[in-house]
N, C-alpha and C positions, 0 to 999 in steps of 0.2 A: 504493500500500500504506500510505497514511497515514490516520489517523483525522481527519476534518474537525473534530472537537472538540478536537484537540490541536495544539499548536505545538511543532515540534522545535527545540530550542535547543542548539547545538553549542558547547561551551567548548573552544577550540582552543589547544593549548600552544605552537604556532608557526604562522607564516603559511602554511605549505605544506599545511595540512590540508584546504583546499578544492580539492584537486587532482583530485577526481572530480566536481566540482559545476559548475553553470552557472546563470545567471539568478537568483542569490541575492545577498544583501548580507552583507558581513563588517564588523563594527564593531570599530574599534581603540580607540575611547573608549566607555565604557559607564556614564556617569553616568545618573542618573534621567532627566534631560532627553534625553540621547541615546537612551535606551531607549524613552522615550515616542514619539519620532519614528519609531523602528522599528516599534513596535506599531501606530502609526497606519496603516502600510502593510498590516498584517495578513498578512504573508508566512507561508506554512506552515512554512518553514525559514529560519533565519538563524544566522550564526556570531558569537560573541563571541570576539575574539582576546585571550586573556589573556597570551599570550607567556610563560607560566610556566616553560617549559623553560629559560629563561635565568636563572631566579631560584633563590635558596636555597629549601629546602623550606618553611620557615615563611612565606616571602613568597608562594610558590605557593598555599599554603592560604589566606592572607589575600585574595588577589585572587579566588580561587574564591568565597569567602564573600561578598566585596563585590559581585561580578558578579551572583550569584543574588539577594542581598538587594536590590540596586538594581532588578533586573527585577521582583521582587514589588512593590516600592514603585511602580514605573512602572505596573504592571498595576492597582493600586488607584487610582492617580491618574487613569488613563484609563478606569476602570470596565471593564477588560478581563476577561472571565469565562472565557476558554478555558484549558484545562489545558496546562501545559508538560511536555514530556518532554525530559530532559537527556541528552546524550551527552558524555562526556569523551573528546575526540579526542586520541589520543597517537601516538607514533612506531611505525611498522611494524617497526622494528628494536629496539624495546623500551627506548628511552632516554626518560627522563622520570620524573615524581614519582608513581609508583605504589607502594603504594595510597593515599598521602596525599591525592591529589586526588579519588579516588572517595569516600574517607571524608569529605572536606570537603563534597562534594556531598550525601552523606547527611545531614550535620549541617545544611547550609543548607536542605535541602528537608524537614527534620523526619522523615526516614525511616530514621534509624540503626537503630532497633529492629526494623524490619520490611521492609528492602530487602535484596536479594541483588545480587551483582555479576556481570555477564556480560562476559567477556574475549574480544574478537575482533580480534586485531592483524593479520589477513590484509589485505594490500593487493594484490589479485589483479593489478591493472593493472601493478604494479611488480615482480611476481615474488616476492612475500612471501606464503607460504601456511602453513597449519597442518594437519598430518596425524598422526593417532595421538597428538595432544597435543604433538608436536614442531614447533617453528616453524622454517621454512626461508627462506633468502634465495637467490634464483636468481643465479648468476654464470655467464654464458654458457649452456652447456647443462647445467650442474650445479646441484643443489640442495644448499646448504651449511647445516648446522644453525647457527642464529643464534649459539649460544654459541661457535662456531669462527670467527666473523668478527671483523673489526676493530671492529665496532660494540660487541661485548661488552666490549671493552677501553677503552671510553669512560672518561675520567678522573673523571667525575662520576656516571655512571649505569651503571657496569660491572657485569657479572654473569657467571656461569659456566654456568648451566643453559640448555639448549635446550628441554627439556620444560617446557611452560608451567605444569604443575602444580607442578613443583619450583621454577620461577622465581617463582611467587607466594609460596611459602614463603620462598625466599631474599630476595626484595625486602621482605617484611614482617618480616624478621628473626625468623621463627618465630611471630609473633603469630597468623598464619593458618596453622594446622597442616594437614598433608596430608589429614586426615580431613574437612576443610571445603572441599576443592578437588575438583571433579568434571569429568569430560570428557563432552562430547556428541560421540561419534565420527562419522566420515564415513559409515560404513555405516548407522548409525541414521538419519541425515538422508536418505540416498538410498533406503533401503529402507522405513523407517517414515514418511518424509515429514513434512508439517506436523503431523499428529496426534501423532507421536512427539516432535516439538519441543515442542508444547503440553504434553504429558504431563510431560516432563523439567522444563520451566519451572514448571509447577504444583507439582511436588514439591520444587523448590529452596527450601531453608530460608533465612530471613533470616540475614545474616552469612556466608553461604557464597558460593563463587565457582564459576562455570561457565565452563570453557574450551570453546570451540566450534571444531571442525575446519571449515575452509573452504579449498577448493581452487579453486573457480571461482564465477562470479556466480550460477549456478543454486543452489548451496549456500546462498548468502546469501538468495536469493529464498524458498527453502523455509523457512529459519529465520525470516524476517520474517513470513511467513504464519502460522507456528506461534505466534509472539509475539503477533500480533494476536488470534488465537483464544484464547490463554491469558488475555489481558487482558479479553476478553469474558466468559470463564468466571468470573473473579474480578477485579473492577476494583480491589479493595483490595490486590492483590499488586503490589509495587513492585520495579523493577529499575533499577540504576545501570549504565550501559554504559561500558566502556573499550574503544575500538575504534580501528582505523585508518580511512582515508578511504573504503574500499570500502563498508563497512557504512552510512555516512551516506547515500550516494547511493541505496542500495537501500531503506533505511528511510524516506527522504523521498518515495519513489515517483517520483523524478525520471526523466523520459524521457531515455535516453542521447542524447548529441549528438556528432556527428563532431568530430574535431580541427579547430580553427580553421585556416583557410588563409591564405596570403599575400594573396589577393584581399580577404579580410575584414579583414585587419590591415595595410592599406597605410599608408605613412608620412604621407599627408595626413590632416588633421584630420577625424574623423568624430564625429558627435554620439552621445553615450552615452545609454543608456536613462534614466539619472538626469537628464540635461539635458532630455530630452523632457518629463519630469515638471515641470521648472522652466523651460520655454522661455518666453522673453519676446519671441519673434518676430523676433530679430535676424538670423536666417538663418545662424547659426553663424559660425565663424572661417575665415579664409583658410587655404590649405594651408601646412603647416609645412615649411620647407626646411632646417631644422637637421639635424644628424646625430643619431644615437641614442647612448645611454649604457648601458654594461654595467658594473655595480659588483660586484666579486668580493671577498668577505671570507672565504667558506668555505675551509677548508684541508684538507678530507678528500682522500685520494688521488684519488677519482673527479673532484673539482673540478679538481685540478691537471692531470689528463689532458685534461679537457674544455677548460680554459683554453689548454693548449698547442695543441690542434687548432684552436681558434678563431683564435688569433693566427697560426698557420701557414697556414691555408686561406682566411681571410676578409679582406676589405679593411677592416681596422680599425686604429686608431692606439692603441698601448699607452701608458698613463700609469701608471707604477709608483709606488705609495706606499711610499717607502723607510722601512721600520719601524725599522731601526737608527738612521737619522738622526733619526727622530722620537723614539726613545727617549732619545737624547742630549739633545735639546732639552727633552723632557718632564721628565726626571729633574733637569735643572738648576733647575726651578722657575720658569723664565722664561715666564710666561703670555703676555706680549706676543710673544715669539719663536714660541711655538706658534701663536698667532693669525696671525702673519705667514706662517708656513709653510702653514697651511690656506688663507689668502688666495691664496698663490702657486699652490697646486694648483687652486683654484677658477678662478683667472684662466686657467690653462693649459687646463683642460677647457672653459671658456667660449669661448675663442678657437677651439678645434677644432670645437666644436658649431656655432658661427656660420658656420664655413667649410663646413659640410655633412659633416664627417667623423664617423664613428661611433667613439666613444672607449671603450676598455676600461680602466677605472680599477680597479686591483687592488693588494692588499697584496703586498709582496715575498714571494716563495716561499723556503722554506728546506729544506735536506735533513734537518734535525733533526726529531725528533718534535714535534708540536704541544704548546704550553703550557710548553715550556722557555723560559727567559728570553730566549734569542736569537731566538725564533720570533715569528710574525707573525699569529696567527689570532684576530681579534676575533669570529669566528663560533663559537668554542668556548663551552661553557656558562660562566656567570659566577659560579659558586659555588666556594668553595675546595675543593680536593681534595688528597690526599697529594702532597707534593713541590711544592705551589704556594703561594706566599706571598700575603698580602693585597696586597703591593705589585704582584705580577704581575696580580692581579685588577684592581686600579686601573688598571694600564697597559693591559690589554686593553680595558677600558671606554673609556679615553682614545683608543685607536686607532679603535674603533668610532665614538666621538663625532666624531673628526676626519673619518672617511669621510662620515658623514652631514652634517656641517657643510659639506663641500665641495658636496654636492648642494643643501643649503639656501641656499647663497650664490649659486647660479646664477641668472642673470636670463633666460637663453635656455632656452625649453622644448624639451627633447629630442624628437625624433620618436617615440621610445619609450624605455622604461627597463627594463632587465633587472637584477634583483638576485639574486646567486647565494649561497645559503645561508639557512637559516631565520632566524637572528638578524639577519643583515645585511638581509634583505628586510623584517623588521619595523622595524628602526631607520631604514632609508631611507624606508619608508612613513610611519611615525609622526613621526619627527624631521626627516628630510630634506624630505619633501613636506608634512608637517603634516596627514596624512589623519586624519579622525575616522571615516570609513567609506569603502567602495568597493563597486563592483558587480563580481561575478565573471562574466566573459563566457563562460568555458569553458576548454579546454586547448589549448595550441598544440603540445604534445608530450605523450605519455602521462605523466601525473603532474605536469605543469607548468602551473599555472593562469595565466590572464591576467585582470588587474583593469582596470577603467576608472575613472579618478579622477573624483570628482564636481565639479560646477561651482564649488563654493566653495573648492576646493583650490588650492595654489600653481600647479600646472600642470593646469588643467581639461581633461578629455576625452583624457588621455594614456593609452596602453596601458602597463600596468605588469606585467611578467612576474615572477612569484614562482617562482624556480627552486630547488628543494631541492638541498642539497649532495650528497645520496647517490642521486640519480635519474638514469637515462639511461645510454647507452653513451658512449664517448669523443667521438663526433661530435654528441651531442645539443645542446650549447650552440651549436655552429656552425650546425646546422640551424635552430634557433630564430631566430638572428640573420639567417639567410638568408630565412626566412619573413617577417621584418620589413623586408625590402627591401635588405639589404646584399649586395653582389655578392661572388663568390669572387675570389681573386687572379688567376685565369686569365681573368676576364671582360674582353673586349677593348673593350667599348663605353663603359665608364666612363672619364671623363677623369682620375679620381683613383685608378683601380685600379692595383695593383702592376704592375711593369714587365715588358714583353715581353723575352725573351732577346735579348741583343745579338749581332749577327753579328760575325765576325772583324773587328777594328778596329785600325787602324795605331797609334793612341796606346796602347791597352791592350796590344797585342802587344809594342811596343818597351819599355814600362815593365815589363811582367811579366818580360821576358827579362833586363833589367839588374838587377831586384830579386833574381832568383835568383842573380845573380853578386855580390850585395852592392855594387852600383854605383847610380848615379843618372843621369838624363838632364837636361840643361840645357834650360830652356824660356825663350826670349828674346822679349820684346816688341819687335816691329819696326814701323817707321813709314814706311819708304821703301825705295827700291831699294838704297841703300847699306847700310842695316842688314840687309836680307835677304841680300844678297850676302856681307856680312861673316860672318854666322852660318853660312851654307852652306859658304863656303870654309874656314872654321875647322874645321867638322865633317868635311869631306872630307879636309883635311890630316891630321886625327887619326883618320880612319876611325871616327867616332863618330856614333850617331844623334842627332837634335836635333829640337826642337819650335819652330816659329815661332808666336808668339802675337800676336793682334790684339785691341787694346782697342776697346770700343764707340765711343770718340771717333774712333779711326782708321778704323773701318768706316764711320762716318757721313760722314767726310771723303772717303775714297778709294773707298768703295762696291765694287761688283763688279769694276771694273777692277783695283783694288789686290789684291783676292783672287785674281784670275786671274794677276797677276804672281807672287804667292807660290806659287800652284799650279804655275806653270811651273818654279820652282825645285824644288818637290817632285817633279815628274815627271822632271826632268833630273839630279837629284843622284845621286851614286854611293853615298850612304848613306841609311838610312831617315829620312824626314822626315815629320812630322805637322804639321797646321795646327790651331790651337786658338783658339777664341773666348773671350777672357779677361774676367772680371768682368762678365758679362752680367746686368743687373738689370731691364731693360725687357722685358716679356713680348712685346709686338708686335715689337720688334727681334729677340728670340730666335727667334720663329716665322719671321720673314723670313730670318734667317741660316740656320736649319736647312734651308730650302728652296733656298738658293743652290747653284748647280752650277758646276763648273769642268771643262769637257770632259765626260767620261762618268761622273764621280763627284761626291760631295759636295764643296763647297768646304771645309767644315770637317770634320775628323776627330773633334773633341771640343769640348766647351763647358763653361765654368765657370758653372753656375747659382748666382749669388751672392745668397743670401738672408740673408747675415750681419747685415744691418741689422734684420731682422725678429726677432720673438720666436722662441724655439725652435719652438713649435708652428706658427707661420705659415711659418717657414723650411722645416720638414719637409713641410708640406702642399703648398706652392708648388713646392718642389723635386721632389717626387714627380710632380706634374702635368707639369712641364717634362721630367722624365726620361722619362716615358712617351712624350712627343712625340719626343724626341731618339732614344730607342732604336728607335722605330718606323721611323726613317730610317737606322738603322745608325750613329748618332753617339754616341760615348761621353760620359759626364757626370762632371764634377768638381763637388763641392759644398764649401762652406766652413762649418764649424761652429765658432763663436767669431768674434770680430771683432778684426782687427789694427788697431793704432794706426798713424798715419803718413799720408803724402799721396802719391798716385800718380795722374797724369793727371786732376787735378781732384777726386779722391776723398779727402776729408780726414776722419780720425777721431782726435780727441784721445786722448791716452793714458788719460785718466780714463774715457773711454767704451769703451775696448777691454776685451774679455773673453776669457779663455783658454778653450780647449776643455775641457768637463767630461767626463772619461772615462765617468761614469755615464750620460751621454746618448747616447754613441756607438752602442751596440748598437741602441737603439730607433730612432735616426735612420737608420741603415743598413738596418734591417729594413723601415722604412716607405718609404724613398726608392729603394732598390736602385741607388744611384749606383755608379760604377766607381772613382772616385777621391775621396779625402777630404782637403781642405786643413785643417790644424789650426793652432791658435794656441797656442804654448808659450813666448811671449816674443819671437818674431820680429815685425818691423814692416815696413810698406811705406815705401819711401824711405830717407832717412838715419836712422841711429840717433842719438838725442839723448844717449845714454850708452852705454858699452860693453855690447854684448848679452850676456845670460846666459840661455841657453835652459833651460827646466824639463825636464830629462831624465827625472826620475822620472815626471812627467806623461806624457811621450812613451812611456815604457815601459808605463805602464798602458793608454794608448790602443792601443798595439800588441797588448797581451795581449787586450784586449776584441775587437779586430778578428780576431785569430787564432782566438779561441774562437767568434765569432759570424758573421763574414763574411770568411773568410781570403783571398778573391780581391780584396778591396778594396785599392787602391793608395794609399799615403800620400804627401802633397804638403806641401812647405813653401814659403810665399810669403816675399818679403822676403830673398832670398839675397844681395842687394847689401849688403855691409858685414859679413856674418857671418864671424867668424874661421875659418880653415881647420880648426882642431881641432874646432870645434863642428859644422861641416859633416860632417866625416868621422864623428864620433860619432853624428850623426843618421842617417847611412846605416847604420853598423854596428850600433848599438844599437836604433834605431827603425825600421829598414827603410824609411826615406824613399827614394823612387826618382824623385822629380821636384822640382826646385828652380826657382822662378821668378826670373828676372833682368830687371830693367827699369832701375832707376836707374843702375847702373854703366855700362850701354851708352849711355844718353842723356847722362850726364855726360861720357863720353869724347868723344862727338861734339860737344857744345856747347863743351867746353873748347877743342877744336881750332879750332872756328869763331871763338871769341872771340880766341884767341891769333893766329890767322892774320889776322883783320881788323885787330887792333891793330898787327901788324907790316907789313901791306901793305893799304892802303885800296883798291888797285886789283885785288885778287885776284879771279879769275873763278870761275864756278860749278863748272866741271869740276874744277879743282884742289881746291876745297872738298869736292866729292863724293869724290874719290880719297882725300883726307886723312882725312875722317871715316870712310870705309870702312876704312882701314888701322888707325885707332885702335880702332874697334869690333871689328875682327877680332882684335886682340891681347887685348882684354878677353874676347871669346868663347872664344878658345883657352885662356886662363887658367882660366876658369870650367869649361869642359868637362873640362880636366885635373883640376881640383879635385874635380869630382863623380864622378870615376872611371868615366866612360863610355867611356874610350879602350879599344879592343880590346886584350886582353892585359894590361891593368893589373890588379894584384892589390890 
């Protein structure tokens, strides 16, 4: 339905307007040189992304004038003789600079005195239609007049009218009065057909506005046919169009294309159409094994719901951009600190991408309304509105700049990139990826376009999904990510997918029971028969559960025979006993240990997957992978978040390298790894304390609160219980709900002191008396610790 002598030019006020298109170019830069390149392709339709919805009105007018002026200059330079027909593509929920942009188009094209405006905001694919002049938004099975939706309360483009005739008067502040606004009703389109449309358009006077009823695609097809007939009758008659995305596809005569499938959008590199044009015969790139990236800046309620479903259902790793923290640094004026923070986020995302994990990088959510000072939405429009200060505007721009700077600083090309929200998707494309243009491949979900980045871009040949903030149901974002190759959390074949449910487990059971009683279990590292016997006898004397822990060095030395010795104590003891593999850092040793058997059960009941030496991201990814393996065998998992100072069994961490557990990281870590127990660092150390210990109880309380809100079944653990004062131990149990304490140094020191003293007193002492003596010393220590940790039955 397009005239071969015309070229359709769509001025789009945000990147989502190509949501009905495929096989066309969108220009983010529109210099004369850029436009000359586009005209050389002689495409029948192309988009110029002005991104004007993010601007003040006067700036939106300027970019409209500039884009059109540059296009005419490029046409003259190229000797391009075909006529341009312009469409001002705006929002289907009526947000944007109307009538300023259509009036700017009239000025730029020299048609102010003899052009009429045609208003068609229907986006049929997205459930936005116009009937009897009233514009509706579909919500479930209901059609809601747009003036009754949250969109009408937009702080920058708000309105009260649902009837588009009244809306035009309202938005023009009465400059366009009601006598100049007309309706082409649905019955006239459907009964009178294209001839009636032609007749109405022919009679439409310059400076007047025509509102067009559209309920489905057939209505648009009839209208466009009538338009083409009207233009043939009087070629001097000019129209400026303000429409949503549906009209553009129909007017361009584009053949509909099915939604893109996962097979078409695999995570391996595929050559884009733009690359075929610029091919140098290199055969393309190898497959991309990096993870994908989802950037969420939009703050509308629909985005919040979609983000929640995505993180709940899909195997993704959340990285939250803490806006309050950023505000503190930003308002201090310390640019170096801002730069360091952005670098830190970029490094975190980079690490995850390299490991093959799909990252969701999102601004922190808030329960408050958007655009208040404590809120986080860089995707809101950036012109001042009532109640919003210039400082707020500057801050929102800074947040958006920080998000896009993180993308810009990445060295690893993501397998794909999804940007949620119109302003976010523009800034990520233009500033983060440095795109001057891109190719629109089609839609992956109704109303959600996919771009392919060109060869000269930062990440060539990458699929870039432009996801509008207000499109789709709650599961739409998760479906898109699934189409792009990310598995669901229940997917069992992925080594990094979230964790299978753990069967009833001895360690988890006994810790859960004592936690409910505000008690804790002593977990002793044992190295030989004497140590194991001492711990078991002490526990039986006190009728208390206990955990026998095996360090990797002990397992390497004693192997399966040593494990079977401990398993024998476990089977014969009169109290609950669990065997725990402590501080496991070697993946091959972990896998071997998980497969060890003692009789008809696992040798180990639980394991500490110790990634504390890794970065937070590496720790989370590796721990999730190991937890999947352990849980598949019915073995519980403890993880360590933060790093303890001290020395234990050859593991040395200087105090300057130690880092306490950050409560802000706990929820994300537990969500991704699904561990059963979390060992935290709050001032406790391995081995001997170099100064009197002072645990950070406010930190412990915050960690406990995070766990209770996000993962209440997670069991808290403290390492380094040797040397902790009794008062701090008891407070940890009562205030922090710590239910497992690790003891190593005190037990070993008791044994070694006895050996040294005995040898000094009697050079001829034999092995058996030494065994008996060390056993008795260790048993006394074990009894004291068990009593202290309140795991004795009946103790309050």
